[in-house]
MIRO-16333 format. One record per residue (C-alpha): residue number from 1; residue in three letters; x, y, z. Coordinates in nm, 3 decimals. Example, Ala and Ser with C-alpha at 12.3 -4.5 7.8 and 13.67 -1.06 7.14 Angstrom:
@pos = 1 code = ALA x = 1.230 y = -0.450 z = 0.780
@pos = 2 code = SER x = 1.367 y = -0.106 z = 0.714
END
This chain:
@pos = 1 code = MET x = 7.469 y = 11.256 z = 6.785
@pos = 2 code = PHE x = 7.688 y = 11.533 z = 6.924
@pos = 3 code = ILE x = 7.676 y = 11.795 z = 7.199
@pos = 4 code = HIS x = 7.779 y = 12.131 z = 7.056
@pos = 5 code = ALA x = 7.730 y = 12.348 z = 7.363
@pos = 6 code = SER x = 7.586 y = 12.351 z = 7.713
@pos = 7 code = ALA x = 7.492 y = 12.605 z = 7.978
@pos = 8 code = ASP x = 7.318 y = 12.613 z = 8.311
@pos = 9 code = TYR x = 7.131 y = 12.849 z = 8.536
@pos = 10 code = VAL x = 7.095 y = 12.826 z = 8.913
@pos = 11 code = PRO x = 6.918 y = 13.084 z = 9.127
@pos = 12 code = THR x = 7.124 y = 13.316 z = 9.343
@pos = 13 code = ARG x = 6.936 y = 13.240 z = 9.667
@pos = 14 code = VAL x = 7.130 y = 12.993 z = 9.885
@pos = 15 code = VAL x = 6.954 y = 12.782 z = 10.149
@pos = 16 code = ASP x = 7.191 y = 12.610 z = 10.389
@pos = 17 code = ASN x = 7.144 y = 12.335 z = 10.645
@pos = 18 code = GLU x = 7.102 y = 12.579 z = 10.934
@pos = 19 code = TYR x = 6.764 y = 12.671 z = 10.785
@pos = 20 code = PHE x = 6.644 y = 12.312 z = 10.796
@pos = 21 code = SER x = 6.792 y = 12.264 z = 11.139
@pos = 22 code = SER x = 6.577 y = 12.553 z = 11.263
@pos = 23 code = LEU x = 6.266 y = 12.393 z = 11.108
@pos = 24 code = THR x = 6.319 y = 12.038 z = 11.228
@pos = 25 code = GLY x = 6.533 y = 12.064 z = 11.539
@pos = 26 code = ARG x = 6.787 y = 11.824 z = 11.390
@pos = 27 code = PRO x = 7.159 y = 11.907 z = 11.423
@pos = 28 code = THR x = 7.297 y = 12.107 z = 11.130
@pos = 29 code = ASP x = 7.550 y = 11.838 z = 11.036
@pos = 30 code = TRP x = 7.282 y = 11.567 z = 11.028
@pos = 31 code = PHE x = 7.166 y = 11.672 z = 10.682
@pos = 32 code = GLU x = 7.512 y = 11.658 z = 10.525
@pos = 33 code = LYS x = 7.590 y = 11.324 z = 10.688
@pos = 34 code = LEU x = 7.266 y = 11.176 z = 10.554
@pos = 35 code = THR x = 7.266 y = 11.324 z = 10.205
@pos = 36 code = GLY x = 7.600 y = 11.495 z = 10.130
@pos = 37 code = ILE x = 7.412 y = 11.826 z = 10.086
@pos = 38 code = ARG x = 7.555 y = 12.139 z = 10.245
@pos = 39 code = GLN x = 7.337 y = 12.391 z = 10.062
@pos = 40 code = ARG x = 7.097 y = 12.421 z = 9.777
@pos = 41 code = ARG x = 6.976 y = 12.698 z = 9.543
@pos = 42 code = ARG x = 6.614 y = 12.812 z = 9.550
@pos = 43 code = ALA x = 6.420 y = 13.016 z = 9.298
@pos = 44 code = ALA x = 6.341 y = 13.373 z = 9.395
@pos = 45 code = GLN x = 5.995 y = 13.530 z = 9.383
@pos = 46 code = GLY x = 5.899 y = 13.562 z = 9.018
@pos = 47 code = GLU x = 6.122 y = 13.277 z = 8.905
@pos = 48 code = ASN x = 5.975 y = 12.947 z = 8.787
@pos = 49 code = ALA x = 6.058 y = 12.655 z = 8.558
@pos = 50 code = ASN x = 5.990 y = 12.864 z = 8.248
@pos = 51 code = THR x = 6.202 y = 13.163 z = 8.353
@pos = 52 code = MET x = 6.488 y = 12.935 z = 8.460
@pos = 53 code = ALA x = 6.472 y = 12.748 z = 8.128
@pos = 54 code = ILE x = 6.492 y = 13.079 z = 7.940
@pos = 55 code = ALA x = 6.786 y = 13.190 z = 8.159
@pos = 56 code = ALA x = 6.975 y = 12.869 z = 8.083
@pos = 57 code = VAL x = 6.919 y = 12.915 z = 7.710
@pos = 58 code = GLU x = 7.026 y = 13.278 z = 7.735
@pos = 59 code = ASN x = 7.351 y = 13.157 z = 7.891
@pos = 60 code = LEU x = 7.384 y = 12.908 z = 7.605
@pos = 61 code = VAL x = 7.339 y = 13.184 z = 7.348
@pos = 62 code = ARG x = 7.617 y = 13.382 z = 7.516
@pos = 63 code = THR x = 7.858 y = 13.105 z = 7.412
@pos = 64 code = SER x = 7.769 y = 13.174 z = 7.049
@pos = 65 code = PRO x = 7.506 y = 13.424 z = 6.926
@pos = 66 code = GLN x = 7.416 y = 13.196 z = 6.636
@pos = 67 code = ILE x = 7.388 y = 12.876 z = 6.839
@pos = 68 code = LEU x = 7.010 y = 12.849 z = 6.789
@pos = 69 code = ASP x = 7.023 y = 12.889 z = 6.412
@pos = 70 code = GLY x = 6.869 y = 12.586 z = 6.247
@pos = 71 code = VAL x = 6.714 y = 12.439 z = 6.561
@pos = 72 code = ASP x = 6.423 y = 12.222 z = 6.447
@pos = 73 code = LEU x = 6.347 y = 12.036 z = 6.771
@pos = 74 code = ILE x = 6.295 y = 12.167 z = 7.127
@pos = 75 code = ILE x = 6.241 y = 11.929 z = 7.417
@pos = 76 code = GLY x = 6.171 y = 12.048 z = 7.768
@pos = 77 code = ALA x = 6.225 y = 11.795 z = 8.050
@pos = 78 code = SER x = 6.088 y = 11.843 z = 8.401
@pos = 79 code = TYR x = 5.850 y = 11.708 z = 8.664
@pos = 80 code = THR x = 5.795 y = 12.050 z = 8.824
@pos = 81 code = PRO x = 5.651 y = 12.267 z = 8.544
@pos = 82 code = TRP x = 5.513 y = 12.614 z = 8.593
@pos = 83 code = ASP x = 5.248 y = 12.550 z = 8.329
@pos = 84 code = THR x = 5.145 y = 12.216 z = 8.183
@pos = 85 code = ILE x = 4.991 y = 12.375 z = 7.872
@pos = 86 code = GLY x = 5.229 y = 12.654 z = 7.783
@pos = 87 code = THR x = 5.516 y = 12.413 z = 7.831
@pos = 88 code = ILE x = 5.888 y = 12.482 z = 7.881
@pos = 89 code = ALA x = 5.958 y = 12.403 z = 7.516
@pos = 90 code = HIS x = 5.688 y = 12.633 z = 7.382
@pos = 91 code = VAL x = 5.784 y = 12.922 z = 7.611
@pos = 92 code = VAL x = 6.149 y = 12.890 z = 7.499
@pos = 93 code = GLN x = 6.036 y = 12.872 z = 7.137
@pos = 94 code = LYS x = 5.842 y = 13.195 z = 7.169
@pos = 95 code = HIS x = 6.107 y = 13.380 z = 7.368
@pos = 96 code = PHE x = 6.383 y = 13.301 z = 7.119
@pos = 97 code = SER x = 6.162 y = 13.311 z = 6.806
@pos = 98 code = ILE x = 6.259 y = 12.958 z = 6.698
@pos = 99 code = ARG x = 6.022 y = 12.919 z = 6.406
@pos = 100 code = ASP x = 5.878 y = 12.588 z = 6.282
@pos = 101 code = ALA x = 6.064 y = 12.370 z = 6.533
@pos = 102 code = ARG x = 5.888 y = 12.076 z = 6.691
@pos = 103 code = ALA x = 5.830 y = 12.159 z = 7.061
@pos = 104 code = LEU x = 5.740 y = 11.904 z = 7.324
@pos = 105 code = TYR x = 5.757 y = 11.825 z = 7.694
@pos = 106 code = VAL x = 5.866 y = 11.501 z = 7.859
@pos = 107 code = SER x = 5.858 y = 11.377 z = 8.220
@pos = 108 code = THR x = 5.990 y = 11.055 z = 8.371
@pos = 109 code = ALA x = 6.082 y = 11.216 z = 8.703
@pos = 110 code = CYS x = 6.457 y = 11.243 z = 8.762
@pos = 111 code = SER x = 6.547 y = 11.047 z = 8.446
@pos = 112 code = SER x = 6.359 y = 11.289 z = 8.220
@pos = 113 code = PHE x = 6.679 y = 11.437 z = 8.071
@pos = 114 code = ILE x = 6.792 y = 11.089 z = 7.959
@pos = 115 code = ASP x = 6.453 y = 11.031 z = 7.796
@pos = 116 code = ALA x = 6.478 y = 11.370 z = 7.625
@pos = 117 code = LEU x = 6.814 y = 11.271 z = 7.480
@pos = 118 code = GLU x = 6.675 y = 10.938 z = 7.362
@pos = 119 code = MET x = 6.380 y = 11.112 z = 7.198
@pos = 120 code = THR x = 6.624 y = 11.347 z = 7.026
@pos = 121 code = TRP x = 6.817 y = 11.045 z = 6.899
@pos = 122 code = ALA x = 6.494 y = 10.893 z = 6.764
@pos = 123 code = TYR x = 6.397 y = 11.214 z = 6.581
@pos = 124 code = PHE x = 6.744 y = 11.230 z = 6.426
@pos = 125 code = GLN x = 6.734 y = 10.865 z = 6.321
@pos = 126 code = ALA x = 6.392 y = 10.912 z = 6.166
@pos = 127 code = GLY x = 6.512 y = 11.212 z = 5.964
@pos = 128 code = ARG x = 6.259 y = 11.438 z = 6.136
@pos = 129 code = ALA x = 6.516 y = 11.672 z = 6.297
@pos = 130 code = SER x = 6.889 y = 11.748 z = 6.284
@pos = 131 code = ARG x = 6.951 y = 12.018 z = 6.545
@pos = 132 code = ALA x = 6.791 y = 12.007 z = 6.887
@pos = 133 code = LEU x = 6.767 y = 12.223 z = 7.196
@pos = 134 code = VAL x = 6.726 y = 12.005 z = 7.505
@pos = 135 code = ILE x = 6.636 y = 12.179 z = 7.831
@pos = 136 code = ALA x = 6.614 y = 12.020 z = 8.174
@pos = 137 code = VAL x = 6.473 y = 12.227 z = 8.458
@pos = 138 code = GLU x = 6.328 y = 12.173 z = 8.805
@pos = 139 code = HIS x = 6.149 y = 12.409 z = 9.038
@pos = 140 code = ASN x = 6.132 y = 12.169 z = 9.330
@pos = 141 code = SER x = 6.075 y = 12.442 z = 9.588
@pos = 142 code = LEU x = 5.740 y = 12.529 z = 9.425
@pos = 143 code = TYR x = 5.607 y = 12.185 z = 9.514
@pos = 144 code = SER x = 5.803 y = 12.066 z = 9.817
@pos = 145 code = ARG x = 5.745 y = 12.146 z = 10.185
@pos = 146 code = ASP x = 6.057 y = 12.248 z = 10.371
@pos = 147 code = SER x = 5.906 y = 12.118 z = 10.696
@pos = 148 code = ASP x = 5.879 y = 11.765 z = 10.552
@pos = 149 code = GLU x = 6.142 y = 11.580 z = 10.755
@pos = 150 code = LYS x = 6.169 y = 11.294 z = 10.501
@pos = 151 code = SER x = 6.263 y = 11.494 z = 10.196
@pos = 152 code = GLY x = 6.207 y = 11.869 z = 10.236
@pos = 153 code = HIS x = 6.580 y = 11.929 z = 10.282
@pos = 154 code = LEU x = 6.679 y = 11.751 z = 9.959
@pos = 155 code = TRP x = 6.547 y = 11.979 z = 9.694
@pos = 156 code = GLY x = 6.722 y = 12.244 z = 9.491
@pos = 157 code = ASP x = 6.615 y = 12.443 z = 9.182
@pos = 158 code = GLY x = 6.803 y = 12.489 z = 8.856
@pos = 159 code = ALA x = 6.819 y = 12.438 z = 8.482
@pos = 160 code = ALA x = 7.052 y = 12.339 z = 8.201
@pos = 161 code = ALA x = 7.033 y = 12.364 z = 7.822
@pos = 162 code = LEU x = 7.222 y = 12.163 z = 7.561
@pos = 163 code = LEU x = 7.250 y = 12.212 z = 7.185
@pos = 164 code = VAL x = 7.263 y = 11.868 z = 7.023
@pos = 165 code = SER x = 7.300 y = 11.791 z = 6.652
@pos = 166 code = LYS x = 7.354 y = 11.508 z = 6.406
@pos = 167 code = GLU x = 7.689 y = 11.651 z = 6.303
@pos = 168 code = PRO x = 8.002 y = 11.708 z = 6.517
@pos = 169 code = GLY x = 8.110 y = 12.050 z = 6.631
@pos = 170 code = GLY x = 8.144 y = 12.282 z = 6.927
@pos = 171 code = GLN x = 8.240 y = 12.091 z = 7.244
@pos = 172 code = GLY x = 8.309 y = 11.785 z = 7.031
@pos = 173 code = VAL x = 8.138 y = 11.544 z = 7.269
@pos = 174 code = GLN x = 7.974 y = 11.250 z = 7.095
@pos = 175 code = ILE x = 7.672 y = 11.076 z = 7.243
@pos = 176 code = ILE x = 7.762 y = 10.722 z = 7.140
@pos = 177 code = ASP x = 7.435 y = 10.578 z = 7.272
@pos = 178 code = VAL x = 7.150 y = 10.668 z = 7.503
@pos = 179 code = ARG x = 6.902 y = 10.422 z = 7.657
@pos = 180 code = ALA x = 6.607 y = 10.470 z = 7.889
@pos = 181 code = VAL x = 6.365 y = 10.216 z = 8.035
@pos = 182 code = GLY x = 6.055 y = 10.224 z = 8.252
@pos = 183 code = ARG x = 6.075 y = 10.040 z = 8.586
@pos = 184 code = GLY x = 5.727 y = 10.114 z = 8.719
@pos = 185 code = ASP x = 5.667 y = 9.743 z = 8.770
@pos = 186 code = LEU x = 5.936 y = 9.717 z = 9.039
@pos = 187 code = GLY x = 5.900 y = 9.763 z = 9.414
@pos = 188 code = ARG x = 5.681 y = 10.056 z = 9.509
@pos = 189 code = GLY x = 5.705 y = 10.194 z = 9.156
@pos = 190 code = PRO x = 5.481 y = 10.499 z = 9.110
@pos = 191 code = GLU x = 5.398 y = 10.498 z = 9.480
@pos = 192 code = GLY x = 5.758 y = 10.568 z = 9.592
@pos = 193 code = ILE x = 5.739 y = 10.944 z = 9.553
@pos = 194 code = GLN x = 5.432 y = 11.140 z = 9.460
@pos = 195 code = MET x = 5.322 y = 11.490 z = 9.369
@pos = 196 code = VAL x = 4.944 y = 11.495 z = 9.349
@pos = 197 code = PRO x = 4.746 y = 11.821 z = 9.288
@pos = 198 code = HIS x = 4.557 y = 11.955 z = 9.591
@pos = 199 code = GLN x = 4.745 y = 11.727 z = 9.829
@pos = 200 code = ASP x = 5.075 y = 11.758 z = 10.012
@pos = 201 code = GLY x = 5.306 y = 11.854 z = 9.727
@pos = 202 code = LEU x = 5.631 y = 11.665 z = 9.660
@pos = 203 code = VAL x = 5.624 y = 11.375 z = 9.908
@pos = 204 code = MET x = 5.865 y = 11.082 z = 9.935
@pos = 205 code = LEU x = 5.653 y = 10.802 z = 10.078
@pos = 206 code = HIS x = 5.896 y = 10.510 z = 10.045
@pos = 207 code = GLY x = 6.249 y = 10.644 z = 10.062
@pos = 208 code = LYS x = 6.414 y = 10.309 z = 10.140
@pos = 209 code = ASP x = 6.254 y = 10.145 z = 9.837
@pos = 210 code = ILE x = 6.365 y = 10.434 z = 9.616
@pos = 211 code = PHE x = 6.717 y = 10.416 z = 9.758
@pos = 212 code = MET x = 6.747 y = 10.042 z = 9.693
@pos = 213 code = HIS x = 6.613 y = 10.053 z = 9.339
@pos = 214 code = ALA x = 6.805 y = 10.370 z = 9.248
@pos = 215 code = CYS x = 7.131 y = 10.196 z = 9.337
@pos = 216 code = ARG x = 7.042 y = 9.875 z = 9.154
@pos = 217 code = GLU x = 6.896 y = 10.035 z = 8.842
@pos = 218 code = MET x = 7.174 y = 10.290 z = 8.786
@pos = 219 code = VAL x = 7.433 y = 10.015 z = 8.816
@pos = 220 code = ALA x = 7.231 y = 9.795 z = 8.577
@pos = 221 code = ALA x = 7.187 y = 10.081 z = 8.328
@pos = 222 code = ALA x = 7.561 y = 10.148 z = 8.335
@pos = 223 code = HIS x = 7.651 y = 9.782 z = 8.274
@pos = 224 code = SER x = 7.389 y = 9.749 z = 7.998
@pos = 225 code = ILE x = 7.506 y = 10.039 z = 7.785
@pos = 226 code = LEU x = 7.877 y = 9.963 z = 7.840
@pos = 227 code = ASP x = 7.835 y = 9.595 z = 7.754
@pos = 228 code = ARG x = 7.640 y = 9.688 z = 7.442
@pos = 229 code = HIS x = 7.944 y = 9.875 z = 7.310
@pos = 230 code = GLY x = 8.215 y = 9.655 z = 7.454
@pos = 231 code = VAL x = 8.342 y = 9.930 z = 7.682
@pos = 232 code = SER x = 8.506 y = 9.840 z = 8.012
@pos = 233 code = LEU x = 8.433 y = 10.034 z = 8.330
@pos = 234 code = ASP x = 8.809 y = 10.091 z = 8.349
@pos = 235 code = ASP x = 8.776 y = 10.296 z = 8.031
@pos = 236 code = VAL x = 8.521 y = 10.535 z = 8.181
@pos = 237 code = ARG x = 8.711 y = 10.849 z = 8.281
@pos = 238 code = LEU x = 8.410 y = 11.049 z = 8.400
@pos = 239 code = MET x = 8.081 y = 10.929 z = 8.547
@pos = 240 code = ILE x = 7.792 y = 11.173 z = 8.592
@pos = 241 code = PRO x = 7.537 y = 11.015 z = 8.825
@pos = 242 code = HIS x = 7.199 y = 11.159 z = 8.919
@pos = 243 code = GLN x = 7.265 y = 11.386 z = 9.217
@pos = 244 code = ALA x = 6.992 y = 11.248 z = 9.443
@pos = 245 code = ASN x = 7.183 y = 11.164 z = 9.755
@pos = 246 code = GLN x = 7.556 y = 11.119 z = 9.822
@pos = 247 code = ARG x = 7.491 y = 10.777 z = 9.976
@pos = 248 code = ILE x = 7.324 y = 10.660 z = 9.655
@pos = 249 code = ILE x = 7.615 y = 10.792 z = 9.450
@pos = 250 code = ASN x = 7.859 y = 10.615 z = 9.683
@pos = 251 code = CYS x = 7.661 y = 10.292 z = 9.649
@pos = 252 code = VAL x = 7.670 y = 10.312 z = 9.269
@pos = 253 code = ILE x = 8.044 y = 10.386 z = 9.268
@pos = 254 code = GLU x = 8.110 y = 10.095 z = 9.503
@pos = 255 code = HIS x = 7.909 y = 9.844 z = 9.300
@pos = 256 code = LEU x = 8.073 y = 9.958 z = 8.978
@pos = 257 code = LYS x = 8.414 y = 9.935 z = 9.147
@pos = 258 code = MET x = 8.499 y = 10.279 z = 9.012
@pos = 259 code = PRO x = 8.745 y = 10.524 z = 9.170
@pos = 260 code = ALA x = 8.543 y = 10.787 z = 9.358
@pos = 261 code = GLU x = 8.738 y = 11.072 z = 9.199
@pos = 262 code = ARG x = 8.596 y = 10.984 z = 8.857
@pos = 263 code = ALA x = 8.242 y = 11.073 z = 8.968
@pos = 264 code = ALA x = 8.132 y = 11.430 z = 8.898
@pos = 265 code = LEU x = 7.946 y = 11.595 z = 9.186
@pos = 266 code = THR x = 7.730 y = 11.902 z = 9.232
@pos = 267 code = ILE x = 7.505 y = 11.774 z = 9.510
@pos = 268 code = GLN x = 7.703 y = 11.939 z = 9.789
@pos = 269 code = GLU x = 7.624 y = 12.293 z = 9.677
@pos = 270 code = LEU x = 7.309 y = 12.244 z = 9.468
@pos = 271 code = GLY x = 7.113 y = 11.965 z = 9.638
@pos = 272 code = ASN x = 6.889 y = 11.733 z = 9.441
@pos = 273 code = THR x = 6.793 y = 11.928 z = 9.128
@pos = 274 code = GLY x = 6.589 y = 11.641 z = 8.983
@pos = 275 code = CYS x = 6.624 y = 11.571 z = 8.613
@pos = 276 code = ALA x = 6.832 y = 11.885 z = 8.573
@pos = 277 code = SER x = 7.102 y = 11.742 z = 8.799
@pos = 278 code = VAL x = 7.286 y = 11.533 z = 8.539
@pos = 279 code = ALA x = 7.254 y = 11.809 z = 8.277
@pos = 280 code = ILE x = 7.392 y = 12.073 z = 8.517
@pos = 281 code = THR x = 7.666 y = 11.836 z = 8.633
@pos = 282 code = TYR x = 7.759 y = 11.753 z = 8.272
@pos = 283 code = HIS x = 7.792 y = 12.124 z = 8.191
@pos = 284 code = ARG x = 8.012 y = 12.186 z = 8.493
@pos = 285 code = HIS x = 8.239 y = 11.885 z = 8.443
@pos = 286 code = TRP x = 8.250 y = 11.790 z = 8.072
@pos = 287 code = GLN x = 8.592 y = 11.953 z = 8.029
@pos = 288 code = ARG x = 8.739 y = 11.686 z = 8.253
@pos = 289 code = LEU x = 8.712 y = 11.464 z = 7.943
@pos = 290 code = ASN x = 9.023 y = 11.472 z = 7.730
@pos = 291 code = ALA x = 9.029 y = 11.373 z = 7.362
@pos = 292 code = GLY x = 8.924 y = 11.009 z = 7.330
@pos = 293 code = ASP x = 8.798 y = 10.982 z = 7.689
@pos = 294 code = ILE x = 8.472 y = 10.801 z = 7.765
@pos = 295 code = GLY x = 8.204 y = 10.953 z = 7.987
@pos = 296 code = LEU x = 7.892 y = 10.794 z = 8.134
@pos = 297 code = ILE x = 7.568 y = 10.954 z = 8.254
@pos = 298 code = VAL x = 7.334 y = 10.745 z = 8.471
@pos = 299 code = ALA x = 7.003 y = 10.843 z = 8.626
@pos = 300 code = PHE x = 6.706 y = 10.698 z = 8.810
@pos = 301 code = GLY x = 6.359 y = 10.849 z = 8.826
@pos = 302 code = GLY x = 6.106 y = 10.807 z = 9.104
@pos = 303 code = GLY x = 5.836 y = 10.663 z = 8.879
@pos = 304 code = TYR x = 6.035 y = 10.426 z = 8.852
@pos = 305 code = SER x = 6.255 y = 10.465 z = 8.544
@pos = 306 code = ALA x = 6.625 y = 10.452 z = 8.462
@pos = 307 code = GLY x = 6.863 y = 10.543 z = 8.185
@pos = 308 code = ALA x = 7.219 y = 10.600 z = 8.074
@pos = 309 code = ALA x = 7.411 y = 10.788 z = 7.808
@pos = 310 code = LEU x = 7.754 y = 10.693 z = 7.680
@pos = 311 code = LEU x = 7.981 y = 10.981 z = 7.577
@pos = 312 code = ARG x = 8.315 y = 11.024 z = 7.406
@pos = 313 code = ARG x = 8.513 y = 11.344 z = 7.356
@pos = 314 code = LEU x = 8.644 y = 11.367 z = 7.002
@pos = 315 code = PRO x = 8.996 y = 11.482 z = 6.911
@pos = 316 code = GLY x = 9.047 y = 11.842 z = 6.809
END
């Protein structure tokens, strides 16, 4: 399975730490020290998960006007949809007139993009598709409360779109393997972070439990997929971790004994963009891979769930 092209979209509105300082009374530098986040992007009035998904795909099409030709599978990944019936995938299908493609929506919180890639792999292996459009998008600000001192300051909005196919081409990045697993049986599981209709929106009830399991499960996912293919951590030239919190990223790097400069980061300027974070970060950093280099994506979702994707940039 190969990534032909990628693109992202982030809103133009910037929300910095001074805003959250004014809401909570905490010092401005407290937020960056705790999370690594200096600012985040927030959707403007009239923007939502569907419009951001369309914008990301429009940016993808700008790379090649014919990029969507032959797409027979569309997967939208998100936990903050604008509409749960007219889903991200179906709205994109209509907007770009992608006829007869399978269109579906998947959510495993912040690991949803990994699950979308694994589902794409399964469709390809089953002979049911050969060219897929995978879109990850989050509209966290629609659901979160900025005044929530536990997590209101974390969330950013954004989207990314990838064109993935069975045959090599374009960027020439091969997805060697992708693996996702549910971890709802661990710790606080589905109670860790919740977003229940008619209640308080996006609420992180058990942040310490999420932190602990995010560190453990991303490290475990990395070791599992690398061991499966006999790849050493020393061979990984670029790691793209879920951009949840700089301290979690640092913990993962430390346990993997990986040089910090090999980790790709967008959290400082974009905040936690949920399942879109690894897709956006991939798009912004994939060119750091030279021919033959190995890349690794790892993510943890607040349900709980975890996953990893192993990449290699091909010669040429």
